[in-house]
Phi, psi and omega in degrees: 000138176234131177226153170217137181203145182274145180280134174217164184290123174297338188272309181254343184086003185282154179254014180264101181233160181249132171266114167259123191251129183243121181241118176234130179310129181074013179227159180292144170302125182252135174242114173268125178257137180234144179286128181277347183272311187257341180089002180290153174288125186254310188199168166231131172236152169251147184254128169266326176212138183240132166232129184258184175292352175262074184296335178289318179297324181289328176298316182290326174294321177303308190290323189291345181255013179224155178249137174240159188285320187209166175301319180300316180298311186297320179300314178300315179286335175291320181296306183297333182295310181296315178300312178300314183305303188300317176307311183304314185305302178300322177292320174302311183297321178294316177300315180295313184300318172295315188200072177303133180299140176267330183290159179291153182302322174308310182297320184297316187290316177302322181287324177287334178282331176295316175302327184295000000 
């Protein structure tokens, strides 16, 4: 199952959101999403891997934590890292445009976990 959805405020419906990021040593990174219009709490996420629009910097972080057998393998993985992120981003936007999910994010996540 593939789903795509834009996050919005459950109180006022705004899609103008603020990510408040909490980083504590030894704990997963937590993102607290807040509505920028009404200030309401929207959601909390834990982050496993973070990639920003500065994909090269994210790529360096990715590579620095791994060991590869050869330069050729490393080069191939680096190229696919950047390409895969942009493909996923474009695919997600297209899926939202064609058939944005109506269910709440909690329901989508629960269903995807049941399928595993």
